[in-house]
N, C-alpha and C positions, 0 to 999 in steps of 0.2 A: 888677358886677350889671348895669350899664347895657350893657356890651359883650355880655353873654349875651343880654339882651332883644333887642338889635339883630340878633344872629345868628339868632334864632328867627324873625324876620320874613323871609319869602321875598322875594327880589328878583331881577329879571331881570338876566342878565349884560349888561354894556355892549355896545352895538352894535359890530359889527366881527367879529373872528375869535377863535374859541375853539380852543386847541390842546390835544391830549392824545395822548401817545405819538407815533406817526408820522403822526397824522391832524390835519386842520384843518377846522373847520366855519365857513364864512363866512355869517353871518346876513344881511348885506345882499344878497349874491348868491344866497342859498339854495342853497349848494353844499357838498358834502363832498369833501375832497381827501385823498389819501395821497401824501406826498412831492411835493406840488405838482400831482399829476395828479387830475383830477376823477373821482369814483366815482359811478355812477348809483345813486340811492336814491329810491324812490317817495315820494309826498306824505305818506301816513299814517306810514310808518316815520320819515321826516324830521321830522315834527312831534313824534313821540314822542321821538326822540333829542334834539331841542331842549328838550323839557320835562324830560327826565332831567338834561340839563346845567344847566338853570336851577335845579334843586333842589340842585345841588352835593353829591351824595352822600347826601342825605336820602331817606327812603322816599317813593316816588310810588305812591299807592294806585291800584287798578284803577278806582275811581270817578273819581279825578282824571284818569286817562287818557281815560275815556269823555267826561268834560266837555270836555276839551281837543280831542279828535279829532272828536267828533260833536255835542257840545252837550248841555245839560241837558234832561231831560224827554223824550228821544227813545226810542221803543219799539224796541229793537234787541236782537238776539242778538249782543253784541259780543265774547263770549269768544273765538270763533275769529279775529275780526279783530285783537284785541290779541295773541294768540299768534303770528299770522302776522307782524305788524309787528315784534315782538321778534325772531322768527327771522330776518327780513330784515336787521335791524340787526346781529345777531350774524354773519350771513354776510359782510356787507361789512367788518365790523371784524375778521373771522377770530377771533372770540371763542368760547371753549369754555364752555358752560353749567355743566359740572362743575367747572372751575377758572377762573372768570370773571376777566378782566382789566378788563372794562369794565362790562357789564350783569349785575348780580347779581339773581337771583330770591329774593324773600322769600316763601316758600311761604304761600299762602292770603291774601296781603296785596297784593303788588305788586312793584315793582322799584326798584333804586337804581343810580346810576352811580358806580362805585367807583374809577375811575382819577383821578390828579391832573390838574388842568386849569390852563392858562395863558390869560389873557384879554388880547387885544390890541385896544384901542379907539382909533379915530382915529389909527392908526399908532403908538401908544405901547404898549409891553409892560408889563403889570402883573406883580406878583410871582406866581411859580408857587404855586398853593395846592392842597392835597390835596382830594379830593372830600368828605372828612369834616371836620367842624368840630372840630379837635383841641383847641381852646381852650375849647369849650363843655363844661359840666359835667353834661350830661344822660346818661342811661344809653345811649340810642341812639347818641349821638355817640361815646361811648367804645367801643361795640361796633364802629362803623364804623371807628374808628381802628385797632383791633386787626386788622380785616379787611384794611385797607390795608397794615399792617406784614406781615401773614402773606403777602400776595401777593408782596411783595418778596423774601421768603425763597424762594418758589416760582419767581419769575422775576427772579433777580438781574441778568440781563443788561439788564433794562429800567430799572434804577435810574439816575437822573440824566439820562435822555434828555429828559424834559420838566420835571422838578422834582427837587429833592433829597428825601431821605427825610424824611417829616414827623417833627417832634420830639414824642416821647411825654411825656404828663404823668406825674407820679410815681404818680398813682392808676392810670393805665393800665399802667405797668410792674409795679405790684403785682398787677394782675389777670392779666397775662401770666405772671408768675412763679408765681402760685397755680395757674394752669391747667397749666403745665409740670410742677409737682410732683404735681398730681393724676394727670396722665397717666402719670408715672413710677411712682406707687404702683399704679395699675391694671395696667400692664404687668408689674410685678413679681408681682402676684397671679396674673396669667395664666400666667406662666412656671412658677410653682410648682404649677400644676395646678388653678387655679380653674375651675370649670365655666363654659364659654363662654356658655351660655344664661343662667346666673345673672349673669354679668358684664354681659351686655347689659341684663338687667332692672334692674341697679343703675345703670348708666350712663344708660339711657334710660327710666327709670321715669316720667318726665314725658310721654313721647310717647304720643299717642293710638294705641290698637291699630289696626292696618291694617283699614280698613273700606271695602269696595268698594261704591259706590253707582251707578257707571256702568261699562259694560264695552264693549270693542271686541273682536270676534272677528276676528283677522287671517286672511286667506285661508290655508287649509291648504295646505302645500307638497306638490306632487305628486312623490312619491319612487319612482314606478313605473318611471322611466327612459324613459317614452313620453310625449312632449308631447301626443299626441292624447288622453291621459287627463286633461288639465287640466279638462275639463268635469265630470269625476267629483269632483275635489277641490273645485272651485268649488261644485258642487251640495251636497256635504257641508257646506261652510261655510254656505251659505244656509239649509239645513234646521236646522242647529244654532242659527243666529241666530234663526230663527223660533221655535224651541222656547223659547229663553232669554227672548225678548222678551215671552212671555206673562205674566211676573211684573210686576205693576203698579208695584212699588217699585224695580225694577232698570231703569235706563235702558240699553238696548242699542243701539248704533249700527248702522244698517241696512247692508245688503250693498253698495249702490252706493258708499257713502263708504269703507268699509274696503277695497274692491277697488282704490282708488287706491294702496294700499301693497303690492300683490301683487309679490313678488320684490324689494321695496325693502330694501336693506341700510341700515336706519336705526336709531338707538338707540330702545329702547322708550319712554324718557321723552319723546323728541321727538314720536313718533307719538301718545302719550297726550295730550300738551299740545295738539297740533294738533286732535285730535278732541274735546278737553274731557272726557276720562274718567280715572278713577283705576285702572282694571283692564284688563289686556290678556290675552287668551287666544290663544296661538299653538300651532302644532303641524304635523303632517304626516300624510299618508295615502298608503299604497301598496296597490296591488291586484294580485293575481296569481291567475289561474285563478278559483276560487270562494271565495277568501279575501280579507279586507281587514284591514290593520293600521293602527291609528291611535295616534299619540303626541300628547299634549297637555300643556301646562303653563300655570298661572295665575300672573300676575305683578302685584304691587302696584306700580304705576308710580312714584309719588312717591319711593319708596326703592329701586326696582329690586329688590324682594324676591320670590323665588320662594315662593309660598304652597302650591302643590300641583302634582304631576305624576303622570301615569299612562300606561300603554300598554294597548291592547286589540287582541286578535286574534280575529276572528269569521268565521263563514260569511256570505257575501253575503246569504243568505236571512234572516239575523238583523239586517240593517242597521237596520230600524225600531226594534227594541228596543234596539240599541246606542246610537242617537242619543238615545232617551228616557233611557237610563241615564246617558249623558254629561251631558245637560242637567240632570238631577236632582242628579248629583254636583257639578257646577260651582255650581249654585244653593246647595247646602248649604255649599260652601266659602266663599261670600261672605255667608252668613247668611240666605239666603232659601229659599223652597220653591217648587217647580213644581207647579201643580195637576195631579192625575192626569187623563189623557185621558177625555173624556166616553164614548168607546167604546174597547174594546180595540184595540191596535195591529194593523192588518190585515196579514196575511202577504202580501207582495208579491214576485213572482218577480224575480230579478236582472235578467232581460231587460226586464221592464216598468219597473222602477225606473230602469234605464239609459236607456230611451227618454224617461222623464219628465225626468230630469236634463238630457238633451240638449235637450229642449224648453225648459226654463228657461234653459239656456245661450244659446240663440238668442233667447229672449225678452228677456234683459237686453242684447242687442246690437241690439235693435229690428228683428230679422229675423223679422217676424211670420209670413211664409209658411212658412219652415222650422220655426219654433216650432210652428205649427199642425200641420204634418206629423208632427213627433215626438210631440206629445201624442196625436194620433189613433192613431199606432202603439201607444202605451202602452195606449190604450183598446181597440184591437183585440186586444191580447194579454190584457188583463184588464178586461173591461167594467165591473166593480164598483169600479174604482179612482177614488175621488172626487177626489183631488188632480189626476189627469190631466184629468178633466172641468173642474175649475176652471181649469187652465192653458189648456185649449182655449177656454173662455169668454173668458179674458183676451186671447188672441191674436186672436180674432175681433172682439171689441168694440173693442179698441184700433185695429185696422185701420179700423174704421168711423168712429171719431172723427177720424182723420187723413186719411181718404180722401174721395173725392167722393160725390155722390148715388148713382150706380150701385153703387158698392162698399158703401155703407151698406145699401142695399136687399138686397144679397146676403148680408150677414153679421148683420144685426140679429136675425132670427128664430133662426138656429142659435146665435148667441152667447147670447141669453137662455135658450134651451132647455138649453144646456150648463151654464150657471150654476145653473139650477134642478135639473138632474140631479145636480150635485155636492152640493147641499144635501140632496136626497132620499137620497143615499147616506151622507152624513156631515154632520150639521148643526153639527159642532164646528169646521169649517174657516173661519177668519176671512176668508181670501182669497176663498172662495166667496160669503160674505155681502157682501163689498166689491164683487165682480163684479156681483152682483144689484143692489146699490145704484147702481153706475155705469150699469147698464142702465136702471133706473127714472129716474135723473137726466138722462142725456144723450139717451136715445131715447124714453122714454115720458112724460117731464115729469110723473111721478107723485111729487110732492114728499113726500107722507106716507110712502109705502113706501120711498123713498130714505133718508129720515131714520131710519126704523126699522131698516133693514138696515145702514146705516153705523154706527149706535149699537151694534148687535149685534156687528159685526165688531171694534169696539174693546173691547167687553166680553170677547170671547174672546182678544184679543191687544192689550193696551194699548200695546205697543211697536211697533205696525204703522204705520210712517211713511206708507205709501201710503193707509192707512185714515184717518189724521188729515188728509192732504191733500184727499181726496175729501169728508170731512165738513166741512171748511172751505167748500167750494163749496156743499154742501147748506144749511148754516146761513146762509150769506150770502144765498142765494135766499129764505130764510124770514125775512129781515130781522133775524137774530140776529148782528149784525155783530161785536160785541165777542167773542162766543164763537168766531166764525169766525177772527178774528185769532189768538186763543189756540191754536186747532187747527193753524193753519198754522205757528205758532211751534214747536209740538211736533214737527210734521213736519220742520222745519228742524233742530231739536235732534238728532233721530234720524238724519237723512239730509241733511246740508248739501250734499253733492255731487250729489245726484240732480236737484234743481230749485233751484239757487241763487237763481233769480228768484222763487220761490214767494211769499215773504213780501212782497216789493216789490209784486207783482201784487195781492195781497189788500189791502194798504194803499192802493194806487191805487183799487181798487174801493170802499174805504171812504171815499174823498176825504180821506185823511190824507196829503196830498202832501209835507209837510215830512218826515214820518217815512219815507215811501216813498223820498224822495230820499236821505236819509241811509243807508237800508238798501241801496239800489241801488248807491250809491257804495262802500259797504263791500264788497259782493260783487264789483264790478268790480276792486277792489284785490286781493281774495283769490283770485278766479277770473276773471282777465281774458280768458281764452280762450273763455268761454261766450257764444254769440250771444244767448241769451235774456236774460241779464243786461243786455247793452247795449240790447236791444230795449225792455225795460221802463224802463231809465234814460232812453231817448229819449222814451218816453211821459210820464214824470213831468216831464221838462224842458218838454215841450209844454204841459202843464197849469200849469206854473209861468211860462209866458210866455217861456221861454228858447229861441227858435226855432233860432238858430244851433247851440247845443249839442245840441238835439234831432236836427237833421239829421246832425250829425257822429256821434252815437251810433247812429243808424239805419244810416248808411253802414258804420260799424264792424261792426254786427251782420250786415249783408249780406255783408261781406267775410269774416268768420269763418265764415259759413255756406257759403262757397264761391261766392258770387255777386259776384265782383269787378267784372264788367261793370255790374251794377246799382248797385253802390256808387259806381263812377265816374260813371255817368249821374246819380245822385241829387245828388252834389256839384256836378256841372256845371250841373244845372238850378237849384240854389240860387244859384250864382254868377251865373247869367244873369238870374234873375227873382225871387229870394227864395223865401219859403216857399210861396206860391201856385203858383209854377212847379214845385216839387217835387210838389205834389198833382196837378197836371195830368199830370206825367210818370208818377205812380203809376197814374192812371186809364188811360193808354195801355198801361202794362205789364200791368194787370189785364185789359184787353180782349184783349190778345195771349194771356195765359194761359188766359182763359176758353174759347178755341177748342179747347184740349186738355183742358178740364175741370179745370184746376188753380187756378181762382179761385172762391172762395165768395162768394155774394151778401152775406154779412156783411162781407167785405173791402170790397166796393163801398160798402156803407152807411157804413162807417167813414170812407172818404175823402170821400164827399159830406157827411157830418156835419161834418168839419173845414172843408169849404167853406161850411158853414151853408146847404146846399141842402135845405130841409125836404122837398119833394116827392120828390126822388130818394132821399133817406135812407129815407123811409117806404116807398117803392116796393120798395127792395131788402130792407128788413126784412120786408115782407109775403112777398117771394119766399123769404127764408130760412125763414120760418114754413111756407110751403107745402112746402118741400123738407125740413122737419124737420131743419134744421141743428143739430147737437148743441150748439155753443157759444152758440146763442141762449138757452140756459138762464141765461146771465149778463146778459140784456138789461137788467134794472133796475140793474145795477151797473157798466155801462160808461159812464164819465163823459162821453165824447164824445156820448152820446145824451141828456144832460140837457136840451138845448134843445127836444127834441120831447116831453117827458113830459106836457106839458099838451095835446097834440094828441089829439083823439078817436080818430084812426086808430092811434096808438101804444097808447092805453089799451085799444082793442079787441083788439090782439094779445096784450097782457099778460093780459087777461081770458080769452081763448081758451086760453092756455097754463096757466090755473089758478093763476097766481102770486098771492100776496097783494098787494093794491094798495099803492102808495107811501104811506108814513105822512105 
């Protein structure tokens, strides 16, 4: 009894080396080796592997993983981070999640390390011990013992390489014998004609019925034989996602995130795990002359079970009704309903719809010029096509936000007009309401109408990630900070690949720097190639007083954005004169860019604010106000401006913008 109690108390492995199979993990040197050669493993996966080894085969819950990797009480969407860390561990260990030798998934609970381990501490080798506690008399330990024995039957070549086969207790032997006899009886029943469906019902009566609560629509495969038709398949995917996302109870992953898996030959379970969904819809589309053929199938990812499949062959003129029918059928298959359209589906000519899909194709590649041209072509072909007007509004307004003053003056009026025209033609388009909300927020500083339109967009389409992202901005401007954080979290849940920096930015604006730091670090681990993630990690390091780390992340962001010369100059300035020298370099760089119109007065204000130059900071803020700089909408939530909040000149700008005063 005393021995059992001691085994149930978790204890860290002795310092030194832990051996399992052909691998060694050196705790002191923080290294993983295979056959004596070091294997690269990033920090979060390494910490998780250490945690799994320390628990010696016992279940490690997802909550324990979060506490170990990120700390308690941190507001994070950690699901994607945990899945990525586990995947990286399996990659370096060459582990198969279907027949795991090392890391076993316990569905809905967590993970356990299932291989035998040998501990070497202070140069002395301890006895090899299985990852499961075979001498403990708990139910979980017996199950782990059986798993270990079962793996040796599957991989007999690995027996004895790190440890001998664990000795089974009499009780475990009895359980194995009972299981074998049960399986034999079942197989005999099958052979003599037992109904397969009935057999499954008897064997798995305890299993919960497949229930899909979240869905990823993988990019439809273009089977036309013509790569130039990719835009059509991508457009069909996007429209199907939009229709399915209108159901408030079904979480549907947005287009940007699923496009990461275009033409990826990956197991469905892996994709579902990475996106945090339990349902996958995949299929293909082929187009020839005036016909379109679509194949689709719905898969319950945890068990890789096909729930439904169908094929459709239609005239291109019936594409709108086909998409509606598809969305309604899929929703029924997962136990939900799609609300009927507020207005009947408008008949759109194939040429018009083609131009619209091409516009969206360019829009998602940030080619706003070609996007605008394609949407305008669709409007010229069919002036009453509301979706095309909405697309035109998006392409115009987006160019204005990222462009300079001259470009803004050119596109603001037409962009707002296009958004209002889309609403006049069809008030049920969530994207049009979102475009109008963006117009009010960034260009008119009309906070009341921005709030109303952003709310309406999400009423029409609760799964609209872009809508949640914009609403977070609107709510933060209105001092509804906690709601803003929740909205950005929803946007990240639905579309983690579009703006991986989004939640970190909102948390910085909310002055929740510890949470922002943990979130930004998580995203740099899962999406290290995104410049924006490193940019906001640099910001939060600055506000945490970690200047060296801030500069390094800023330089990394510049390098990833293709500005290698600027990254080199920034590092050189810091080495020469510390943080102040980097700010002086940034001012010189901004002055150079301003000659070509590529520097915003808000950028100048930010640098002068970091230098704590009150007069210059306020001078450039006033210039940003005079030029109607769109990002000035965030003025009250930019932490580097906190030191001027008490200045009457700052308060005058806030009042003129119609923002509610600081509480």
